[in-house]
C-alpha positions in Angstrom: 83.5 103.8 78.9 85.8 106.4 80.6 86.9 107.4 84.1 86.8 110.8 85.7 88.8 112.1 88.8 87.1 114.9 90.6 89.0 116.4 93.2 89.1 119.2 96.1 92.1 120.4 97.8 91.4 119.9 101.4 91.7 123.0 104.1 92.7 125.0 100.5 91.6 128.3 102.5 94.2 127.9 105.1 97.1 127.7 102.3 98.9 130.7 101.1 98.0 131.7 97.3 101.8 130.5 96.7 100.9 127.1 98.5 97.8 126.6 96.8 99.8 127.0 93.3 102.2 124.8 94.2 99.6 122.0 95.2 97.8 122.7 91.5 101.5 122.5 89.9 102.1 119.3 91.8 98.8 118.0 90.5 99.7 118.9 86.8 103.3 117.6 87.1 102.0 114.1 88.2 99.6 114.2 85.3 102.3 115.3 82.7 104.5 112.1 84.0 101.7 109.9 83.5 100.9 111.1 80.0 104.6 110.7 79.0 105.0 107.4 80.8 101.8 105.8 80.4 100.4 107.3 77.0 98.0 104.2 76.7 95.8 105.7 79.6 94.8 108.6 77.5 94.8 111.1 80.2 93.8 114.4 80.1 95.3 117.7 81.2 93.9 118.7 84.8 90.9 121.1 84.9 91.0 123.6 87.8 87.7 125.3 89.0 86.4 127.3 92.2 89.8 127.9 93.3 90.4 124.3 94.8 88.4 121.9 92.6 90.1 119.9 89.7 89.3 117.1 87.2 90.7 114.8 85.1 89.7 112.1 82.6 91.0 109.2 81.0 90.1 106.8 78.0 91.3 103.9 79.9 88.8 103.2 82.9 90.6 100.4 84.4 93.5 102.8 85.1 91.4 105.1 87.3 92.5 103.9 90.9 95.7 103.7 89.5 96.1 107.3 88.7 94.5 108.2 91.9 97.1 106.8 93.7 99.9 108.3 91.7 98.2 111.9 92.4 97.6 111.1 96.0 101.1 110.1 96.3 102.6 113.1 94.5 100.6 115.3 97.0 101.7 113.4 100.1 105.3 113.6 98.9 105.0 117.2 98.7 103.4 117.4 102.1 101.6 120.9 101.7 98.0 119.6 101.3 96.0 116.7 100.7 92.9 116.1 98.1 89.8 114.5 98.0 89.5 112.4 94.8 86.5 111.0 93.4 86.5 108.2 90.8 83.5 108.2 88.2 83.1 105.5 85.7 80.5 105.6 82.7 79.7 106.7 79.4 80.7 110.2 77.8 78.8 112.4 75.5 81.8 114.6 74.5 85.6 114.3 75.7 88.3 116.7 74.9 91.1 115.6 76.4 93.2 119.1 75.9 90.0 121.1 77.2 88.5 119.1 79.8 85.7 121.9 80.7 84.1 121.1 77.0 83.6 117.6 78.0 80.4 116.0 79.5 78.8 112.7 80.2 77.8 110.0 82.8 81.2 109.6 84.2 81.7 113.1 85.0 78.3 113.4 86.8 79.3 110.3 88.9 82.4 111.8 89.8 81.3 115.2 90.8 78.0 113.9 92.7 80.8 111.1 94.6 82.9 113.9 95.5 80.0 116.0 96.8 78.9 113.2 99.3 82.8 113.1 100.9 83.1 114.3 104.1 85.8 114.6 106.8 85.1 111.1 108.0 85.9 109.7 104.4 89.1 108.4 103.2 90.6 110.8 100.7 89.9 108.5 97.6 86.4 107.3 97.1 84.6 105.2 94.0 81.1 106.5 92.9 78.9 103.3 92.9 76.5 102.9 90.3 72.7 103.8 90.7 71.1 102.9 87.2 74.1 101.6 85.3 73.7 98.5 83.3 77.5 97.8 83.0 78.3 98.6 86.6 75.4 97.3 88.6 77.1 93.8 89.3 80.8 95.2 89.4 80.4 98.2 91.7 80.5 96.7 94.9 84.1 95.2 94.2 85.5 98.5 92.7 84.1 100.3 95.8 85.7 97.7 98.2 89.0 97.7 96.2 89.3 101.5 96.2 88.5 101.7 100.2 91.0 99.0 100.7 93.7 101.1 99.1 92.5 104.5 100.5 92.8 102.9 103.9 96.3 101.5 103.0 97.7 104.6 101.7 95.9 106.9 104.5 98.9 106.9 106.8 101.8 107.0 104.2 104.5 109.4 105.1 105.9 112.0 103.0 109.1 109.8 102.6 106.8 106.7 102.0 105.0 108.3 99.3 108.0 109.4 97.5 109.5 106.2 97.5 106.1 104.6 96.6 105.9 107.3 93.7 109.3 106.4 91.9 108.5 102.5 92.4 105.0 103.0 90.6 106.8 105.0 87.8 109.5 102.3 87.9 107.3 99.1 88.6 109.2 96.8 86.2 112.5 97.7 87.8 114.3 96.1 91.1 114.4 97.8 94.3 118.0 98.6 93.7 117.3 100.3 90.5 114.5 102.1 92.3 116.9 103.2 95.1 119.4 104.5 92.6 117.0 106.7 91.2 116.3 108.6 94.4 118.1 112.2 95.1 120.0 111.4 97.0 120.2 107.5 96.5 119.4 105.4 99.5 120.3 101.6 100.0 118.4 98.8 98.5 117.5 97.6 101.8 115.9 101.1 103.0 113.6 101.0 99.7 112.7 97.2 101.0 111.8 98.7 104.3 109.8 101.4 103.0 107.7 99.5 100.7 106.9 96.8 103.3 105.9 99.2 106.0 103.7 101.2 103.3 102.0 98.1 102.3 102.8 99.0 98.7 102.7 95.4 97.3 99.1 95.2 98.7 98.2 98.4 97.1 99.5 97.1 93.8 97.4 93.8 94.2 94.3 96.0 94.8 95.4 98.3 91.8 95.7 95.2 89.5 92.3 93.8 90.5 90.5 97.0 90.2 91.8 97.2 86.5 91.1 93.6 85.8 87.4 94.0 86.7 87.1 96.8 84.2 89.2 95.4 81.6 
Protein backbone atom coordinates (compact mmCIF):
# COMPACT_ATOMS: atom_id res chain seq x y z
CA UNK A 1 0.00 0.00 0.00
CA UNK A 2 1.35 3.41 -1.05
CA UNK A 3 0.12 6.99 -1.14
CA UNK A 4 0.04 9.43 -4.03
CA UNK A 5 -0.41 13.19 -3.93
CA UNK A 6 -1.86 14.73 -7.09
CA UNK A 7 -1.86 18.49 -7.37
CA UNK A 8 -2.49 21.41 -9.62
CA UNK A 9 -1.26 24.95 -9.15
CA UNK A 10 -4.17 27.32 -8.54
CA UNK A 11 -4.66 30.18 -11.03
CA UNK A 12 -1.47 29.22 -12.83
CA UNK A 13 -2.59 31.10 -15.96
CA UNK A 14 -2.10 34.35 -14.05
CA UNK A 15 1.53 33.57 -13.31
CA UNK A 16 4.47 34.61 -15.42
CA UNK A 17 6.66 31.77 -16.73
CA UNK A 18 9.26 32.71 -14.12
CA UNK A 19 6.71 32.65 -11.29
CA UNK A 20 5.35 29.28 -12.42
CA UNK A 21 8.87 27.86 -12.51
CA UNK A 22 9.54 29.24 -9.02
CA UNK A 23 6.43 27.46 -7.72
CA UNK A 24 7.55 24.18 -9.31
CA UNK A 25 11.04 24.66 -7.89
CA UNK A 26 9.52 25.14 -4.44
CA UNK A 27 7.72 21.78 -4.70
CA UNK A 28 10.93 20.10 -5.87
CA UNK A 29 13.03 21.67 -3.11
CA UNK A 30 10.51 20.72 -0.40
CA UNK A 31 10.45 17.13 -1.64
CA UNK A 32 14.26 17.04 -1.81
CA UNK A 33 14.44 18.17 1.82
CA UNK A 34 11.87 15.55 2.81
CA UNK A 35 13.79 12.82 0.99
CA UNK A 36 16.95 13.82 2.85
CA UNK A 37 15.38 14.37 6.29
CA UNK A 38 12.90 11.48 6.25
CA UNK A 39 14.26 8.77 3.92
CA UNK A 40 11.96 6.21 5.56
CA UNK A 41 8.99 7.83 3.79
CA UNK A 42 10.28 6.58 0.43
CA UNK A 43 9.23 9.77 -1.36
CA UNK A 44 9.50 10.10 -5.13
CA UNK A 45 10.74 13.03 -7.10
CA UNK A 46 7.84 15.24 -8.27
CA UNK A 47 6.48 14.60 -11.74
CA UNK A 48 5.04 17.63 -13.54
CA UNK A 49 2.54 17.47 -16.38
CA UNK A 50 0.12 19.69 -18.33
CA UNK A 51 2.00 22.81 -17.27
CA UNK A 52 0.51 23.15 -13.79
CA UNK A 53 -0.16 19.55 -12.70
CA UNK A 54 2.12 17.48 -10.50
CA UNK A 55 2.34 14.18 -8.62
CA UNK A 56 4.48 12.65 -5.90
CA UNK A 57 4.27 9.12 -4.50
CA UNK A 58 5.55 7.56 -1.31
CA UNK A 59 6.04 4.02 -0.09
CA UNK A 60 4.90 5.02 3.41
CA UNK A 61 1.16 5.71 3.10
CA UNK A 62 0.88 6.88 6.75
CA UNK A 63 3.08 9.88 5.86
CA UNK A 64 0.73 11.20 3.16
CA UNK A 65 -0.95 13.98 5.13
CA UNK A 66 2.35 15.06 6.64
CA UNK A 67 3.94 15.38 3.20
CA UNK A 68 0.91 17.31 1.92
CA UNK A 69 1.26 19.82 4.77
CA UNK A 70 4.99 20.22 4.10
CA UNK A 71 4.30 21.04 0.45
CA UNK A 72 1.41 23.36 1.34
CA UNK A 73 3.55 25.22 3.88
CA UNK A 74 6.45 25.53 1.45
CA UNK A 75 4.22 27.13 -1.16
CA UNK A 76 2.46 29.35 1.38
CA UNK A 77 5.81 30.57 2.65
CA UNK A 78 6.88 31.41 -0.89
CA UNK A 79 3.58 33.31 -1.31
CA UNK A 80 3.38 33.17 -5.11
CA UNK A 81 0.64 30.59 -5.65
CA UNK A 82 -1.24 27.83 -3.86
CA UNK A 83 -1.87 24.30 -5.06
CA UNK A 84 -4.72 21.87 -4.66
CA UNK A 85 -3.44 18.59 -3.20
CA UNK A 86 -5.43 15.35 -3.43
CA UNK A 87 -4.34 12.33 -1.38
CA UNK A 88 -4.91 8.83 -2.76
CA UNK A 89 -4.06 5.65 -0.86
CA UNK A 90 -4.08 2.18 -2.38
CA UNK A 91 -2.17 -0.56 -4.12
CA UNK A 92 0.30 -0.01 -6.93
CA UNK A 93 0.88 -2.03 -10.07
CA UNK A 94 4.24 -0.40 -10.76
CA UNK A 95 6.21 2.17 -8.78
CA UNK A 96 9.36 3.93 -9.98
CA UNK A 97 10.27 6.68 -7.52
CA UNK A 98 12.73 8.27 -9.95
CA UNK A 99 10.40 8.19 -12.98
CA UNK A 100 6.88 8.58 -11.66
CA UNK A 101 5.34 8.79 -15.12
CA UNK A 102 6.21 5.10 -15.48
CA UNK A 103 4.15 4.19 -12.38
CA UNK A 104 0.50 3.16 -12.09
CA UNK A 105 -2.08 1.62 -9.78
CA UNK A 106 -5.03 2.23 -7.50
CA UNK A 107 -3.41 5.01 -5.46
CA UNK A 108 -2.67 7.02 -8.62
CA UNK A 109 -6.23 6.60 -9.85
CA UNK A 110 -7.74 7.64 -6.52
CA UNK A 111 -5.59 10.75 -6.24
CA UNK A 112 -6.33 11.77 -9.83
CA UNK A 113 -10.08 11.30 -9.47
CA UNK A 114 -10.10 13.20 -6.19
CA UNK A 115 -8.19 16.11 -7.73
CA UNK A 116 -10.66 16.25 -10.62
CA UNK A 117 -13.53 16.65 -8.13
CA UNK A 118 -11.92 19.47 -6.16
CA UNK A 119 -13.32 22.91 -6.94
CA UNK A 120 -13.06 26.49 -5.77
CA UNK A 121 -15.20 25.73 -2.71
CA UNK A 122 -12.92 22.95 -1.52
CA UNK A 123 -10.06 23.32 0.89
CA UNK A 124 -6.63 23.03 -0.71
CA UNK A 125 -6.08 19.49 0.60
CA UNK A 126 -8.53 16.60 0.09
CA UNK A 127 -8.57 12.85 0.67
CA UNK A 128 -9.87 10.31 -1.84
CA UNK A 129 -12.48 8.27 0.02
CA UNK A 130 -12.69 4.61 -0.92
CA UNK A 131 -15.55 3.24 -2.98
CA UNK A 132 -14.55 -0.39 -3.38
CA UNK A 133 -11.46 -0.85 -1.23
CA UNK A 134 -11.44 -3.71 1.26
CA UNK A 135 -8.68 -2.02 3.26
CA UNK A 136 -10.13 1.47 3.50
CA UNK A 137 -13.89 0.93 3.59
CA UNK A 138 -13.97 1.22 7.39
CA UNK A 139 -11.16 3.73 7.83
CA UNK A 140 -11.60 6.25 5.04
CA UNK A 141 -14.20 8.38 6.85
CA UNK A 142 -11.72 9.03 9.65
CA UNK A 143 -8.90 9.75 7.21
CA UNK A 144 -11.13 12.15 5.28
CA UNK A 145 -12.23 13.93 8.47
CA UNK A 146 -8.66 14.36 9.68
CA UNK A 147 -7.60 15.68 6.28
CA UNK A 148 -10.44 18.21 6.31
CA UNK A 149 -9.53 19.31 9.84
CA UNK A 150 -5.92 19.92 8.85
CA UNK A 151 -6.92 21.67 5.62
CA UNK A 152 -9.22 23.99 7.57
CA UNK A 153 -6.63 24.74 10.24
CA UNK A 154 -3.88 25.68 7.77
CA UNK A 155 -6.09 27.52 5.27
CA UNK A 156 -5.55 30.87 7.03
CA UNK A 157 -1.81 30.56 7.57
CA UNK A 158 0.11 33.68 6.64
CA UNK A 159 3.40 33.39 4.78
CA UNK A 160 5.24 34.06 8.05
CA UNK A 161 3.24 31.44 9.97
CA UNK A 162 3.92 28.94 7.21
CA UNK A 163 7.64 29.72 7.33
CA UNK A 164 7.80 29.10 11.07
CA UNK A 165 5.59 26.01 10.85
CA UNK A 166 7.79 24.56 8.10
CA UNK A 167 10.95 24.95 10.17
CA UNK A 168 9.16 23.46 13.19
CA UNK A 169 7.95 20.52 11.09
CA UNK A 170 11.44 19.78 9.84
CA UNK A 171 12.78 19.99 13.42
CA UNK A 172 9.82 18.58 15.31
CA UNK A 173 12.03 17.12 18.05
CA UNK A 174 13.66 20.46 18.89
CA UNK A 175 12.57 23.18 21.31
CA UNK A 176 11.01 26.48 20.30
CA UNK A 177 14.26 28.17 21.26
CA UNK A 178 16.14 25.91 18.84
CA UNK A 179 13.60 26.62 16.09
CA UNK A 180 13.92 30.37 16.71
CA UNK A 181 17.67 30.18 16.09
CA UNK A 182 17.19 28.30 12.81
CA UNK A 183 15.27 31.17 11.20
CA UNK A 184 17.12 33.79 9.19
CA UNK A 185 17.29 36.22 10.85
CA UNK A 186 16.74 34.47 14.20
CA UNK A 187 13.74 35.58 16.27
CA UNK A 188 12.79 35.20 19.91
CA UNK A 189 11.50 32.00 21.45
CA UNK A 190 8.36 33.89 22.46
CA UNK A 191 7.71 34.90 18.85
CA UNK A 192 7.94 31.23 17.83
CA UNK A 193 5.54 30.21 20.59
CA UNK A 194 3.07 32.93 19.64
CA UNK A 195 3.17 31.98 15.96
CA UNK A 196 2.73 28.25 16.57
CA UNK A 197 -0.14 28.95 18.94
CA UNK A 198 -1.97 31.28 16.55
CA UNK A 199 -1.49 28.90 13.62
CA UNK A 200 -2.95 25.97 15.64
CA UNK A 201 0.27 24.11 14.88
CA UNK A 202 -0.06 21.48 17.58
CA UNK A 203 -3.63 20.68 16.57
CA UNK A 204 -2.29 20.12 13.05
CA UNK A 205 0.43 17.82 14.42
CA UNK A 206 -2.16 15.90 16.43
CA UNK A 207 -4.31 15.30 13.35
CA UNK A 208 -1.29 14.28 11.26
CA UNK A 209 -0.31 11.79 13.96
CA UNK A 210 -3.84 10.35 14.12
CA UNK A 211 -3.91 10.02 10.32
CA UNK A 212 -0.60 8.17 10.40
CA UNK A 213 -1.76 5.88 13.21
CA UNK A 214 -4.88 4.83 11.29
CA UNK A 215 -2.79 3.69 8.32
CA UNK A 216 0.05 2.16 10.34
